[in-house]
N, C-alpha and C positions, 0 to 999 in steps of 0.2 A: 405202582403209582397211587396216588391219593386220588380219589373220585371226588371232583368239585362238587357235583350235584349231591353228594352224601355229606360235604361241610357245609351246606347251604342252610340246613334247618338248624343246626348248631349256631349259626352267625346271626340267624333271624330270632333264636331264642333268645341269645344274647342281647341283641339289639333291645327287644322287647322287655327284658329284664331291666337295663339300664334305663329306658324311658320310664319305667314304673318307679323306678326310685327317685328320679328326676322331678317326676310329678307331685312326689310327698316334698322335696328339699325345694322345688323352684315352681309351686302351682301356679304363679303369673306369667311364666315362660312357656315358650314352646320347647319342648324336651326334645324333638326330633333333631334339629341342628347340633344340640349340645351333645346328645347322645354318639351320634356320627363322629365328632371330633374327638370325644373320649375314646371310641372303639379304634380309629384311626391313630391316634397319639400313641395308643398301647401296641399298635400293629395288629389288633385282632382281626382286621379285616384281610390278613394276609395268613395269619396263621391262629387257630381260635381252636382251643381244646375243649372238651368236655369235663368238666371234675365230678367225681364221684362222691354223692350226698354221703353225710355220716361214715366218711372213711377216716380211721386212726391213720394219721400219717406219722405214727411214732411208737414205740414199745420201751421195753425195759433198758435196753441198750444206749436210750438215749439220755445224755447228761451232757449239761450247759456249764459253760463257763461266761463270767461277765468281767470285762476288763475293759480300762482306757487303752488306746494303741500306745501309750508311750509310760505304761504301769513298770517296764522291765527296760532298761537301757545299756547299750553296748558302746564303745568309742568309735566302731570302726565299720557301723553299719546302720539303716534309718528304725527306728524303733518297730515298724510294723515287721520288718525283717526278724530283729531281735525276739518278739512276740512268736512269730510262727514258730522260728525256731526252738524257743522255751517250750512250747504246749506240745510240739512233735517229740521232743526229746523226752519230757516227763511224763506225758500223758499218753501215751500211745495205747490204742485200743480202750482207752477209759473215758476220755473226753471227745465226743464227737460234733458239739455245736459250741460255736465262740460268738457271743454278743459283743463286739467292739463298740463301746460307747461312742456319741459322734465324732468321728474321723475328717470332719471338713473343716474348711476355716472359718474361723469365729473370732467373736469379739468379747465375750464373757461366759460364766456360768459353765466352765469348763467343757466347751465344745455345744452348749444348749443355744447359744445365740448366734445362728449359723449365717454368716457371710456368704457363702456360695455353696450352693446344695449339690453343684455338678464338679466339684473339685475334691479333692483330697488334701488336708492340708501338708504343704510340702516339707514341713518339720516332719512327719510321721512317715511319709513315703509318698506313693503314687498308685493309681489303678492298678498298675501291674502286681502289686505288693497285696492289695485287695482280692485279685483274682487269685494269685497263689494260694493265698489263705483259704478261699472258698472252694478251691479243689481238695483239700484236705479235711474240712470242717463244714458243717452247716454253719452259714454265714448270716448273721443278724444283724440288720442295721437300723438306725433309728430313721424314721420317718418323722422330723420334726415339724407337725402339720399345725400345730396352733399359732405360731410367732416365727418371725426372722430377727435377725439383728438390725438394728438402728442403721448400720452401715452397710447393709444388704442393696445393692442395686436398687432393687425395688423400692426401698425406702428413700433411698437418695433421690428417684426419681419423683417420687411423691412430693417431697418437698420443692422440686424444679416444675412441678406439674407437666411431668414428664410420662410416655410410657415404653415400655410396660411399669406399671405401680402406681399411676395416679390415681387410681379407683381401686387400690386394693388393699387400703387400710379402713377401720371403723372407726369414722369420726361422729362425736357425742358431744353433745350441749352439757358445758359443765354444770349447767344448773337442773339439769334431769335428775328425778331420783334412781340413786342407785344402790339405795341401801341394801337389798336384799341379795345383792351379787356376792357369790361365794369366792372368798379369796385365800390362795396360799402363801401369800406375802402381805408385809406390812406398809410395801411402799404405796405411794398414790396410783388408784387406778387409770387415771387420766395423764397423759403426756402434752403440754404445748407446744405446738411444732408452727414453724413459720413455713407458709406457703405462697404462691403467687396469689391466692386467694385471701390471704390475710391469715390471722392466727387460727389454726385448727387444733382440737384436743382429740388425740387418740389414743385407742383402748391398748392397755397394758397389763395383762395380768399379772405376769411374772417379774415385772420390773421395767425400767423406762429402757433399756437395751435391747428389750425382745417386745416388740411390736407386734399385737397381734393380727394375723391377715383375717380379711373379710371374706368368708365364704359364702354370702349372698351374693356376691358376684363369682358366677359360674367361670370366670377366665382365671379365678384364682384356682379352683378346683380342676381346670386343663392344666395349670402350670405344676400341680402336685402331681397329677398322672403323667406327666412329661418327666418328671423327675423319677417316678416309679419305672418307669420303662427302663430309664439307665441304670438303675441300681440292680434290674432283673439282668439286664446284660452284663452287668460286672458280678455275678454270682450270688446276689443275695436272695436266700431263700426267705429268710424270715425277717419279716416287716415289725418292729416295734413301734405303735402308734404313740409318739409321745404326747403327755398331757390331752390327750383325744377329748376328755370330758369336758373341755373349756370351749371346743371350736366355734359353737354356735350361740350367739348371743340376742336375748329377744328383751326389751322393755317391759320391766314390771315382773321379771322371773327372776331368779337365782343365777341364771346363764350357765349354767351346768348339767350335762346330762339330758339337754332336750330333744324331743322327738327328731329335729332334723340332723341332729349330731350321730344318733343312732343310724338314723338311713343312710348317712354320708357313709358311716364303717360298713355297712351292708351293700353300699356301692362301689365301695373299694375292694371288698371281698368276691364280689361279682367280678370286677375287673380282672383283678391279679389272679384268681384261680383259674379263669379262663385262659390267662397267656402261661400260668404254670401250675397245673393241677396238685404239683408237690409243695407250692407255696405255702407259708403259714404268717396268719395275723397275729400278733399279739398286741392288746390294749394294755396301756400304762395308766390307770385309772387309779390314784393314790385317794381313795374317797371311802365313806362308811361300807363295811361288807356287803350289804343287801344292795347298794346301789351298784358295787363292783360287779356283783353276780350278775347284773341286767344286760351286761356286754356280750354273755353269750348268745343272747336273743333266743332264736328257735333252732340253733347251731348254724345259722345264718348272718352271724356277726364275726367277733373273734374265734378262732380257733382256741386260742388260749389267752387266760388273763391272769395277771398278776394276781398271787396269792397274798394280798397286801395285810392281811391280820394275822398271818404266821408269825413274822418277825417279832412285833410286839406281845402276843400272846404268849410264843415260846421262851421269850427271853423273862418275862414275868413269871412263867411257870416256874422255871429254873433258878430264880432269883427268891422266890417266895417258899420254893419247896412244896407246891399245891397244884395240883393240875386242874381244877375243878372247872375252870373258865375256859381252858383250852378243850378240855373233855366237852364240855357243853357247846363249844363254838364246832367243834368237828362232827358232833352229831347232828347238827342245824345245817351243814355243808350237803346241798344235794349232788349227789353221782351227776359227774359230767357225761352229757350223752355221748355216744360215740359222734366221732368228728369233731369231739371238743375236749378238751381238758385244763388243769389248773398248771399256771407255772409258778413253781415254789420255790421259794428262796426266803434266807433267814439274814443276809446282808448285802449290801448294795452300795454303790459309788454316793447315794444319797443317806439318809438317816434312817434311823427307825421311825416310821411315822406313826403317829399317834391319832390320827382320824380314824384309820381302819378300827380301832378298838372303842369307838364312839359307841355306847349300848351295848358294848361287851365289857368293860371295866367299868367299876364306879370310880369317881372322881377320888376318892382317898387312896385306891389303889393303883391310880395313875399317879397320884402325887409320890406314893412309896417308890415307884417304879422311876420316875424321874430323878428323885433324889437317890436312889441307890445309884443311877448311872452318874449324876454327877459326882457324886463319892469316888467312883472309879474313872474321873476325869474329862467325862463326857459333857459336852455343850448343848445348850437348848436353842432352837430355831423357833420363830413364833410367826401366828398368821394374823391377820386383823379382823376383828367381827364387825358385824354390822353397827353395833352401838360404840363403836371406837374404839373398843378395847383389845387387848392382844391375847391370845391364846396358845400354849405351848402346840407346836406343829409337828415336830419332829425332833429325835434326841440323836445328834451327831457322835460317834464313837465305834472304836474299831470293835467287831463282836468279840473277838478274843478278850478284848480288856472290860468289855462289857458283862464277861461271864467268869471275872475273876473272883467273886464271892457270891454271897445272899444280901439280902436286906439288912443282914446282922453284920456284914463288913466283909474283906477279904478272907480267904481261907486258902487251905492247899488243895482244893479240887478243880482248880481253873481249867486245868489239860482236859479232865474227865468229863467235866460240864460243859465242855466246847465239842468234845466229840460226840456226846451224847444228843447234844443239839443236832450236829448233822447227819447222826443215825436215825434221827425222828424225821428229818427232813426227806432223806433218801428212801425212806419206806411210806410214804404218804401217798394218797392218789395224786397223780400228777406228774410231771416233768421236773427234776431237782434242777436248780442253776445256783452253781457255788461262785460267789465274788472271789476272784483270782486271789486278793489278799487273804482272805479266809484259808485256801487251801496253802497257804504257807504261814500261817499264823502271825500275820503283821499287826504291830501294836499301835497304839495313838501316835500320830505322828506332830507334836506340838509344835513342831519348828515349822513345819509347812503349813500349819493353820496361821501361825503368827505372819509368816510370808505373803501369804496370798489374803489374809485378813478375812475370811469367812470359815464359818464352823465346820462346811462338809469336807475342807481339805485336811481335817483332823484324820480321816479313811482314806487318802489317796496319795499315799507315800509313792514317789517314784524309786525303784529298786535298781541298783547297778546289777547286771546279770551276773557278773563275778562273784560279787558279794553275797548275793543271795543263793547261789550254787554253794559257797563255802559253808554258808548255815545250813543248807538241807543236807550235806554230807556230814555234817557233825552230829553224831549219835547223841552227844550232851545237848544239842540245843532243842527247844521248845519249837521250833520250824522243822526243824526234822521229824521229831516226833509227830506233828500234826501232820504232817506231809505224808507219810508213811502209813499213818492208820488211817486216814481218809482216803488215801489211793485203795488200800484194802478192802474199805467198805464199799467203795466205787464198784470194785471190780465183782464183789459178792453181789451187790445191786442186780447187775447187770447180766448176771446168770441165772435169775428167779423169774420165772413167768407170772408168779404172783405179786411181783413187783411192776407189772405192764402198769402206764398211768391210767387206764381204765378198768382195771382189776378191784371187784367187788373190795368194799371196805365196811367193816363194821366196828364201831366202838366197843371197848370192852370195859367193865366198870370192877376194879380192883382196888378200889380206894383212890385216896386224893394223893399219895405218894410215889402212885404208879401208872403212868400213862401207857396205855395199852390199845392195841387194834389189831383187826384180824385181816388180813388180805388171802383173796383167793384168785387165782388164776381163771383165765376167759374159759378155758377148758374143764375147769372144777378138779384138775389134777394134783394141784399143790396150793396147800394151806401154809401160811406163815402167820403165826402169832408173836406181833412184836411187844415186846415189854420192856419199859423204859423206866428206871428209877430216878425221879426227877429230884431226890430230895437227896440231903449230907449222912441219912441214916441207912442202914440196911433195911432191906423188905423181904420180907418172906411171903409167897405166893405158893398156894395150894396148886398143884396140877390140875386136880380135879375141878378145880373153878374155872379153869380156860379149856375143858371139854375136849381133851385129847383124844382122839380116836385110839383105842386098843388096838386095835388090828394094824395098825399103821407103826413105821418104827419113827419116833421123833428125835431131832438133833438141833442144838442152837448153832446155826451156820458162824456164828462168831467166833465163840469159844471151842467149837466141835465138842461139846460135851454132849454125849447120848442119855435121853432119857428112858429108862426101862420101866418103873414103877410108876404106874398112872395115878396112883393113889397118893404119890408121894408129894413131895414140895420141892422149892427152889428157893436160895436166898440171892437176892440181887444186892451186889454191892453199891455205895452211893453211885449214882451216875451211871450204873451199868444197863447196857441194854442186850437182848436176848432176840434171836430171830429164830425162833423155834419152828421147822419144818418139816414136813414128813416126805420131801422129794431133795434128795441131796445124793 
């Protein structure tokens, strides 16, 4: 039996931590009552666990897939059941985590304008389907924390002067100077709204159907914590804090990455990890690299941060045939402390973000990247600047089509280039996450983009399960080739201690056409030299240049070639990857 007196100190420590967070967020309010409500809402006064500091909740076997709940369809069952069956059938013992993009009722933005946080969209399935998926996979769900749908009950109530909701939204005088506010969209920031008190203007960072919540009101925070409790009960282990950088606003500031924002992330981590010490928080902050890194805090904010600079830098590297910028970026990335790690991805439901390469790529290089992507069928989405002009925000394109050639045009290396990109992602420090469409080599969906009227739909195809299975079974199909080559690389990664997300990583200098780095396992028993030819020409590397230890027996895990002559050399074909290891 549990000793209540032994639990009491944990609860007291938790309560004081919550109070300390609240003193930063709400310095003019009494934090005690708010703390009691949050702890009670999360049921931590009934069951409170003590998390271990700096504990890695992952290892090299962790590989994630990102997908919409309705990416794969069949005629005889709800999409969530079809997705569950597809993943269990095709990725047994390969994928252990699944991020199902917002699976709630919504009104726009393919799920990110949530109209009911506590329901599963009946078009997809129900909570039982979610629970079944969570028994076979670590389930990641979106906590759409910055805003809700304009048709959510809270905003409908706001318009009618009713609770809950009458004070959940941020009203702003349209005459106020908002020129410093950082915007990810080109739509007007304020929405005129009729209320019983007259016309009010409410804040809408992402568009007028996505109305920002006012976290200055602690009742909003309490509602979010109540939603977190439900998600924990439904098997969610990984919480993706969507657009979290924007949640706190202050007049005269840029209204992004403010102190209160970081403190709310710390508070949510404190609460969630005391409810489940194995739960993970991931922050989704599509912003410049240095700002993104700040969400690690001192291992007391996000467990993981999206490595947003990786997709544009890697695509730029592979289409230019030059790894200078990618290499410089990798050298600048601090090793993640134990208890934190990077969440690596190179394709997603959104586009290839351009803000994360601000300060990393020159303007003319960004222009060449954009032009090449447009040549390959990509579209450009824009954001508004404070001077009223617009600037490219992201490139919308399927990754398979993004890599169909170089700045010189299309060529015959598309498949090799695509596999090389994923081999690099799989080997880097951090947890790799595959967009489901990349795992099966989906191409640009122009018809869906035209039908839905927005650029991001180009990379959000819906497959019929039978058709997709047929393509995956056809050896002549590029879908088959992508699928089986990536499955093999995933399996190889999972077997290597040196690919632990927190294993040592050093950048190697082997020229601008070979992107190379070294990984060493936490116990120092395994080394892997990762050599990637990112050009369309063969590259010869002296084995002496990577300092292979002569007393060890070295082998490339991918080709299974054995290296006997430590003074010899190796030639990499265009876009070939070698994982040379001493433990095999």
